[in-house]
N, C-alpha and C positions, 0 to 999 in steps of 0.2 A: 805398646803405646797406648796411655790412657788419653780418651778425647773428652775434652770439655767443650759444651755448647757455649759459644760467645755470646749471650743474648739476655737482656731482661725483658722481653716480649714473651710471655709465659703462652701466648697463645701458640708458638713457635716450637714450645717443646718437645711437642709430639713430633715424632719421626717415623717415616713408615720404613717397608721393608726394604732392606737393600744398603742400610746403613748400620755401620760399626756400632756395637753398644757404648752408649755415655757414661760416662762415671759421674759426671755432675754438670754442674752450671757455673760460668764464672762471669760476671758483672764489673762495671765500671761506671761514675757517674756518666760519662757519654751515654753508655749503653741504656742507663736508666732516663736519662733524657729523651732518648731517640724513643724509644716505647712508650713516650708521654706520661711518666712518672714525675712526682718531685723527686728530690734527691733528699730524702728524709728517712729519720730513724722507722716511722710506720709502714714506709716502702717496703724496707731492707727487711720488717718481719713479714708481710705480706709475702716477698720473697722465697724465705722460709718456709712458710707453710707451704706455696706454692711448688717447692721442692719436694718437700713431701710428699704429697698429693699427687705428685709426677711419678713419683719413686726413684726420686734421684737421690744418691748414696752422698752426697757432696754439694758445698755451695760455698761461691768465694764470692766475699763483697767487700768493695775498695771503701776506707774511709773518706771522709769527704773534707777533713782539716786537720791538721797537724796539733792542734790544740789537744794538749794530753788529760785536761777533766771531761772532755766531750768524748773523745776517744775511747776512754777508759768505761764511759756510762754507755756507748755505742757497745762496746764489746760485752761487756756484764749484760747486756739486756738479750744480746743476739748470740750468746753461747748459754745462757738461759733456756731461751725458745729451742736453741737448735738440739741442746740436750733431751728436751722432753719430745722433738719429732725424730730423733735418733738420725739427724742429717749432720755429716761431719764439717763442722765451720772452719773456712780459712780467711783470716784478713790479710786484705790487700792494701799495700803501701808503698807509695812513690820511692824508689831506689833513690833515695838524695838525703842529705845531712840534716836539712829542715827536719825532716822526720824521726831524727834519731830519740829525742824523747818518746815520741809514741812507740817506735820498735822496741825499746827497754819495757814501758808498760805494758806490752804486748807478751815479752819475754817472762814478765814477775807474774802475768795472768796463766803461764802455761798456753797461751793461745799460738797456734801454728799462724807463720807468715810468709807472705808471699810478696816480693819485693819488685814492683814493677815499673817498667822504661828501663831498665837495663840497657846501657850500649856502649860499653868498652870493658875490656878486661880488670880495668883497676876498681871500676865500682862492682864486679865479680869477687874481686878477691875481698872487698870490703862486705859484701855481704856474706861469703862462708864466714866470716872473723863476727860478721853477727848472727850466725846459725839460724840463717833463714831456712825455710823448708822447702821454697821455689823462689826462683828468678823466672824474669818472664821478660825476654827481649821481645822489642817488637819489628818482626823481619823486614816487613812491607817500609815500615820507616827508615830502618839502616840500610835495605837497599837503595832506595829513593835518594838516600843522602851519600851515595859512593861509598860506603861501608865495606869492608871484608866480611861479610856476614858468617862465612864459612868458616873464617878462621874463629871468630868469637862462639860461634856454635860450638867447635870442636871442642874449645876452653870450657864450654860449660858442661859439655859431657864427660870432659876429663874429670872435672870437681865433683861429680854426683855419687861417687862413689863417700866421699868424705864431707860433703858441704851440700850445698843447694841441688835440685832437682831444677832440670829443664822444662820449663812449661813453655813451648815455644808459642807467640802469639801472631797475630797480623800474616796470617799466611795466604800469599794471593793466586797461588795455583798447585794442582794437585802434583805437578816434578816437584816443589818445594817442600810439599808434604813428604813424598817420598823420599829426599835427600836428609829430610829429619829423623824417620825412620831408620834412616840405614846409619846414620851417625850415630844412633843411640840416644835421642830425645825422649824422656822421661814420658811426656806429655805435651799435648797440643792444644788449643782453643781453636775453634773452627766456628764462625757463623752460620744458623740453620740451613741458609742459604747454600752455602758452599756444600754443605753434606748431601743436601738434596741434589747440588748439580753434580756432585761425582760420584753418588752411589751406581748411577747408571753411565754407560761411556756410547759411542758411537762407533767404536770399532766393534764393539760388544753386539750389538744390533745388527751390524752388516755381518758378521759373523753368524747371528742367529737365523738371519735373512736367508742367507746364501745355507743353510742346513735344511731349511725348511723348503726351498725351492728344489735343494738335491732330492730331498726326500720323496715330494711330491713326484718327480721325473721318476724318480726309481721303478716308480709303482706302471710306470709304462712298459718299463722292460719286463721280456720274459722269463719265467719263473725257471731255474738251472732244473 
């Protein structure tokens, strides 16, 4: 499974030992706002440069408006900079018919796209027909709405061979991440804080402490 950092806070992109390799970073307008940045093209260009500076191979950026002309202008500028920096760019768009013209414009530009906010199997089949590169359901939101999360995840995995890859978002616990790995999800996005919290575990620490205690106690025994 590929892991992407879900953050526009560049200062949080450096992770300590114990975290798995990160393939890149994914953001959205909410994350950009939470990082104290304006949702504007200069911000996105700055994030591209930061991704390159951090050695990130990929960056996923969500366009802020379904206006086709604006979307095309942003994509062209972002694609040009990404090519210079050798960062693979994926454009994120909501999985909604209001964005259909933008989706077609991205295909015309041969731009990989991620359809975000996917919430049901009809949307999945629609995304497949549009040849999306990724779909990104918000697992936490689906669970909070009492949806059958794992039936939808299994459906997403089932179409991966001939359709969009599943990039699961809004993961609230390591148990959910384990289920996603087990069911074959292609990728997941995690906030840096989650990666940091789950890189270690209290049970591991307890076992290590027991080993250290038993090693020390063993030195009090006589040598055979």
